[in-house]
PAZAPA-4460 file (N, C-alpha, C; in steps of 0.05 Angstrom, whole numbers, plus 32768, in hexadecimal, padded with zeros to 4 digits):
% residues 134
    n_x    n_y    n_z   ca_x   ca_y   ca_z    c_x    c_y    c_z   seq   type   mol
   8010   7FE7   8002   7FFF   8001   8000   8010   8019   8000     1      M     A
   8027   8019   800F   803A   8032   800E   8045   8037   7FF4     2      A     A
   804E   8022   7FE8   8058   8027   7FCB   8045   8033   7FB9     3      R     A
   802B   8029   7FBC   8016   8032   7FAB   8010   8051   7FB0     4      Y     A
   8011   8058   7FCB   800D   8073   7FD1   8020   8085   7FC8     5      L     A
   803A   807E   7FC9   8050   808D   7FBD   804F   8091   7F9E     6      V     A
   804B   807A   7F92   8047   807C   7F77   802E   808D   7F6D     7      I     A
   801B   808A   7F7A   8000   8098   7F74   8004   80B7   7F7D     8      S     A
   8012   80BB   7F91   8017   80D5   7F98   8029   80E5   7F81     9      G     A
   803E   80D7   7F78   804D   80E5   7F62   803E   80E5   7F4A    10      F     A
   802F   80D2   7F43   8020   80D3   7F28   800A   80E8   7F2B    11      T     A
   7FFD   80ED   7F43   7FEA   8100   7F47   7FF5   811D   7F44    12      F     A
   800B   8120   7F4F   801A   813A   7F4B   8021   813F   7F2E    13      L     A
   8029   812B   7F1F   802D   812B   7F02   8012   8135   7EF3    14      L     A
   7FFD   8128   7EFB   7FE4   812E   7EEF   7FDA   814A   7EF3    15      D     A
   7FDE   8155   7F0D   7FD7   816F   7F13   7FEA   8183   7F04    16      L     A
   8001   817C   7F00   8016   818E   7EF2   800D   818F   7ED4    17      A     A
   8007   8178   7EC8   7FFE   8177   7EAC   7FE5   8186   7EA9    18      V     A
   7FD1   8183   7EBD   7FB6   818D   7EBC   7FBA   81AC   7EBC    19      L     A
   7FCA   81B6   7ED0   7FCF   81D3   7ED1   7FDB   81E1   7EB8    20      S     A
   7FEF   81D2   7EAC   7FFD   81DA   7E95   7FE7   81DD   7E7F    21      L     A
   7FDA   81C8   7E78   7FC5   81C7   7E64   7FB0   81DA   7E68    22      V     A
   7FA4   81DE   7E80   7F8D   81EE   7E86   7F96   820C   7E88    23      R     A
   7FA6   8211   7E98   7FB1   822D   7E9D   7FC4   8238   7E8A    24      S     A
   7FD7   8228   7E81   7FED   8231   7E6F   7FE3   8230   7E53    25      G     A
   7FD2   821D   7E4A   7FCB   821D   7E2F   7FAD   8226   7E2B    26      L     A
   7F9F   8227   7E41   7F84   8232   7E41   7F6F   821E   7E35    27      G     A
   7F76   8204   7E36   7F64   81EF   7E28   7F4D   81EA   7E3D    28      W     A
   7F36   81E1   7E33   7F21   81DA   7E43   7F27   81C4   7E58    29      P     A
   7F18   81C9   7E70   7F1E   81B8   7E88   7F1C   8199   7E80    30      L     A
   7F06   8191   7E73   7F06   8173   7E6D   7F1C   816B   7E5D    31      P     A
   7F27   817A   7E4A   7F3E   8172   7E39   7F57   8172   7E4D    32      V     A
   7F59   8183   7E5D   7F73   8188   7E6F   7F72   8171   7E83    33      A     A
   7F5D   8168   7E8C   7F59   8152   7EA0   7F61   8138   7E92    34      V     A
   7F59   8135   7E78   7F5D   811D   7E6A   7F7A   8119   7E64    35      T     A
   7F88   812F   7E5A   7FA5   812F   7E54   7FB6   8129   7E6F    36      I     A
   7FAF   8136   7E83   7FBE   8133   7E9C   7FBD   8116   7EA5    37      G     A
   7FA4   810C   7EA4   7F9D   80F1   7EAE   7FAB   80DD   7E9B    38      Y     A
   7FAA   80E1   7E82   7FB8   80CD   7E72   7FD5   80CA   7E75    39      A     A
   7FE3   80E1   7E7B   7FFD   80DF   7E82   8002   80D4   7E9D    40      V     A
   7FF3   80DA   7EB2   7FF7   80CF   7ECB   7FEF   80B0   7ECB    41      A     A
   7FD9   80A8   7EBD   7FD1   808B   7EC1   7FE5   807B   7EB1    42      L     A
   7FF3   8083   7E9E   8006   8071   7E8F   801F   806F   7EA1    43      T     A
   8026   8084   7EB0   803E   8083   7EC0   8037   8072   7EDA    44      T     A
   8020   8077   7EE3   8014   8065   7EF9   8015   8048   7EF4    45      N     A
   800A   803E   7EE0   800A   8024   7ED6   8025   8018   7ED8    46      Y     A
   8036   8026   7EC8   8052   8018   7EC5   805F   8019   7EDF    47      L     A
   805E   802D   7EF1   806E   802C   7F0B   8062   8017   7F1C    48      L     A
   8046   8015   7F1E   8038   8003   7F2F   803F   7FE5   7F24    49      N     A
   803D   7FE0   7F0C   8044   7FC7   7F00   8060   7FBC   7F0A    50      R     A
   8073   7FCF   7F07   808F   7FC7   7F0B   8095   7FC7   7F2A    51      V     A
   8090   7FDE   7F38   8099   7FE4   7F54   8087   7FD8   7F68    52      L     A
   806E   7FD8   7F64   805B   7FD4   7F79   804E   7FB5   7F77    53      N     A
   8040   7FB1   7F61   8035   7F95   7F5D   8047   7F80   7F53    54      F     A
   805F   7F89   7F48   8071   7F78   7F3C   8067   7F62   7F2C    55      R     A
   8057   7F6D   7F17   8049   7F58   7F07   805B   7F50   7EF0    56      S     A
   8058   7F34   7EEA   8066   7F29   7ED3   8054   7F1D   7EC0    57      H     A
   8038   7F26   7EC3   8024   7F1A   7EB0   802A   7F28   7E95    58      D     A
   801C   7F1F   7E81   801F   7F2E   7E67   8011   7F46   7E68    59      P     A
   801F   7F5B   7E5B   8016   7F77   7E5F   7FFB   7F7C   7E4D    60      I     A
   7FF5   7F6C   7E3B   7FDE   7F71   7E2B   7FC3   7F6E   7E3B    61      G     A
   7FBF   7F56   7E46   7FA6   7F53   7E54   7FA4   7F65   7E6D    62      P     A
   7FBB   7F67   7E7B   7FBD   7F78   7E93   7FB7   7F94   7E8C    63      E     A
   7FC0   7F9F   7E76   7FBC   7FBC   7E6F   7FA1   7FBF   7E67    64      S     A
   7F92   7FA9   7E5D   7F78   7FAD   7E57   7F66   7FAF   7E71    65      L     A
   7F6D   7F9F   7E83   7F5F   7FA0   7E9C   7F64   7FBD   7EAA    66      R     A
   7F7D   7FC6   7EA8   7F83   7FE0   7EB1   7F73   7FF5   7EA4    67      Y     A
   7F70   7FF3   7E89   7F60   8005   7E78   7F44   8006   7E81    68      G     A
   7F37   7FEE   7E87   7F1A   7FEF   7E93   7F18   7FFB   7EAB    69      A     A
   7F2B   7FF7   7EBF   7F2A   8004   7ED7   7F2E   8022   7ED5    70      A     A
   7F3F   8029   7EC4   7F43   8047   7EBE   7F2C   8054   7EB2    71      V     A
   7F1D   8045   7E9E   7F07   8051   7E94   7EF1   8059   7EA7    72      S     A
   7EED   8045   7EB9   7ED6   804A   7ECE   7EE0   805F   7EE1    73      V     A
   7EFA   8060   7EE7   7F05   8073   7EFB   7F02   808F   7EED    74      N     A
   7F09   8091   7ED3   7F0A   80AB   7EC4   7EED   80B6   7EC3    75      F     A
   7EDB   80A8   7EBA   7EC1   80B0   7EB5   7EB3   80B9   7ED1    76      G     A
   7EB3   80A9   7EE3   7EA7   80AB   7EFE   7EB4   80C1   7F0F    77      V     A
   7ED0   80BB   7F14   7EDD   80CD   7F29   7EEA   80E6   7F1D    78      F     A
   7EFB   80DE   7F09   7F0C   80F6   7EFE   7EFC   810B   7EEE    79      L     A
   7EF0   8103   7ED9   7EE3   8114   7ECA   7EC7   811F   7EDA    80      L     A
   7EBA   810D   7EE1   7EA1   8111   7EEE   7EA2   8124   7F06    81      G     A
   7EB1   811A   7F18   7EB2   812A   7F34   7EC3   8144   7F2F    82      V     A
   7ED7   8145   7F20   7EE6   815D   7F19   7ED4   8172   7F0D    83      T     A
   7EC6   8169   7EF8   7EB5   817C   7EE8   7E9D   8186   7EF7    84      T     A
   7E92   8175   7F06   7E79   817C   7F17   7E82   818F   7F2C    85      V     A
   7E98   818B   7F3B   7EA5   819D   7F4F   7EAB   81B9   7F43    86      L     A
   7EB8   81B7   7F2C   7EC2   81D0   7F20   7EA8   81E1   7F16    87      A     A
   7E95   81D2   7F0A   7E7C   81E1   7F03   7E6D   81ED   7F1B    88      A     A
   7E70   81E1   7F34   7E65   81EC   7F4B   7E75   8201   7F58    89      A     A
   7E8D   820A   7F49   7E9A   8222   7F53   7EB3   8218   7F63    90      G     A
   7EB8   8201   7F67   7ED2   81F5   7F74   7EEB   81FC   7F61    91      V     A
   7F00   8207   7F67   7F16   820C   7F55   7F1E   81EE   7F4B    92      P     A
   7F23   81EF   7F31   7F2D   81D5   7F25   7F43   81C5   7F32    93      Y     A
   7F58   81D2   7F3D   7F6C   81C1   7F4B   7F61   81B4   7F65    94      P     A
   7F4E   81C4   7F73   7F45   81B8   7F8B   7F2F   81A0   7F84    95      V     A
   7F20   81A6   7F6F   7F0E   8190   7F63   7F1D   8176   7F5D    96      A     A
   7F36   817A   7F51   7F47   8165   7F47   7F50   8153   7F5F    97      R     A
   7F58   8162   7F73   7F62   8156   7F8C   7F4D   8145   7F9A    98      V     A
   7F35   8150   7F9A   7F1D   8140   7FA5   7F17   8128   7F95    99      A     A
   7F17   812C   7F7D   7F14   8113   7F68   7F28   8100   7F6E   100      A     A
   7F44   8105   7F70   7F5A   80F8   7F75   7F58   80E6   7F8D   101      G     A
   7F4C   80F1   7FA2   7F48   80DF   7FBA   7F38   80C7   7FB7   102      A     A
   7F21   80CC   7FAA   7F0F   80B6   7FA3   7F1C   80A1   7F8E   103      A     A
   7F2B   80AD   7F7B   7F39   809F   7F67   7F4C   808D   7F72   104      E     A
   7F5B   8097   7F87   7F71   8086   7F93   7F67   806D   7F9F   105      G     A
   7F50   8071   7FAE   7F46   8059   7FBC   7F3D   8045   7FA5   106      I     A
   7F2C   804E   7F90   7F22   803C   7F7C   7F38   802E   7F6E   107      F     A
   7F4E   803D   7F64   7F63   8032   7F54   7F71   8021   7F63   108      M     A
   7F77   8023   7F7D   7F86   800F   7F8D   7F77   7FF5   7F8C   109      Y     A
   7F5E   7FF4   7F94   7F4F   7FDD   7F94   7F4E   7FCF   7F79   110      C     A
   7F4B   7FE0   7F66   7F4B   7FD4   7F47   7F65   7FC8   7F42   111      A     A
   7F7B   7FD6   7F48   7F95   7FC9   7F41   7F9A   7FB1   7F52   112      M     A
   7F96   7FB0   7F6C   7F9A   7F99   7F7C   7F8B   7F81   7F75   113      R     A
   7F71   7F84   7F70   7F60   7F6E   7F6C   7F59   7F67   7F52   114      W     A
   7F5C   7F7B   7F3E   7F52   7F75   7F23   7F67   7F76   7F10   115      F     A
   7F78   7F8E   7F0F   7F8E   7F8E   7EFA   7FA4   7F7B   7F01   116      V     A
   7FAF   7F7D   7F18   7FC5   7F6C   7F1E   7FC2   7F56   7F30   117      F     A
   7FA7   7F50   7F36   7F9E   7F3B   7F48   7FA5   7F20   7F3D   118      G     A
   7FA5   7F1A   7F25   7FAD   7EFE   7F1C   7FC6   7EF9   7F20   119      R     A
   7FDA   7F0C   7F1B   7FF5   7F08   7F20   7FFB   7F02   7F3E   120      S     A
   7FEF   7F11   7F4F   7FF2   7F0D   7F6D   7FE7   7EF2   7F78   121      R     A
   7FD1   7EEA   7F69   7FC5   7ECF   7F70   7FD9   7EB8   7F67   122      R     A
   7FE4   7EBB   7F50   7FF5   7EA5   7F47   8010   7EA5   7F57   123      D     A
   8019   7EBD   7F61   8031   7EBC   7F71   802B   7EAD   7F8C   124      D     A
   8013   7EB2   7F95   800C   7EA2   7FAF   800A   7E84   7FAA   125      R     A
   7FFE   7E7D   7F94   7FFB   7E60   7F8E   8018   7E54   7F8C   126      V     A
   8028   7E5F   7F7E   8043   7E58   7F79   8053   7E54   7F95   127      R     A
   804E   7E68   7FA5   805B   7E65   7FBF   8053   7E4E   7FD1   128      A     A
   803C   7E45   7FCD   8033   7E2E   7FDE   8036   7E11   7FCF   129      W     A
   803E   7E12   7FB4   8046   7DF8   7FAB   805D   7DEC   7FB6   130      R     A
   805C   7DD0   7FBA   8071   7DC1   7FC4   8085   7DBB   7FAC   131      L     A
   80A0   7DBC   7FB2   80B2   7DB5   7F9C   80AD   7D98   7F93   132      P     A
   80B1   7D95   7F7B   80AE   7D7A   7F70   80CA   7D70   7F65   133      V     A
   80D0   7D58   7F6D   80EA   7D4D   7F62   80FC   7D46   7F76   134      G     A
***
């Protein structure tokens, strides 16, 4: 859990930096800025969690499809939905993004632990309990 929090904190700051650059620096619409910031952060988050946290050795294709499914739900419900609704209600967009990020963190940890990387973790536990043959 600690590694997940460090990785997520780093990629969340990356997300906010890109969001601010695209929204305030380039003046692009908020939904576009949220999408670009999130795309950069989610790719970085997946790769760091795969290698450093969950230490997955599963094929990247099926695993990345599961990650994509979790990200799609997360993006629509938490990131774009919560951020846009709060910003429309008058909350400054960086504050709205932080609030959405808290919900996102909980959802994505559960999704990665039990759905995205869960197969690899189950296989490791099974291998650990097998008796050596021969």
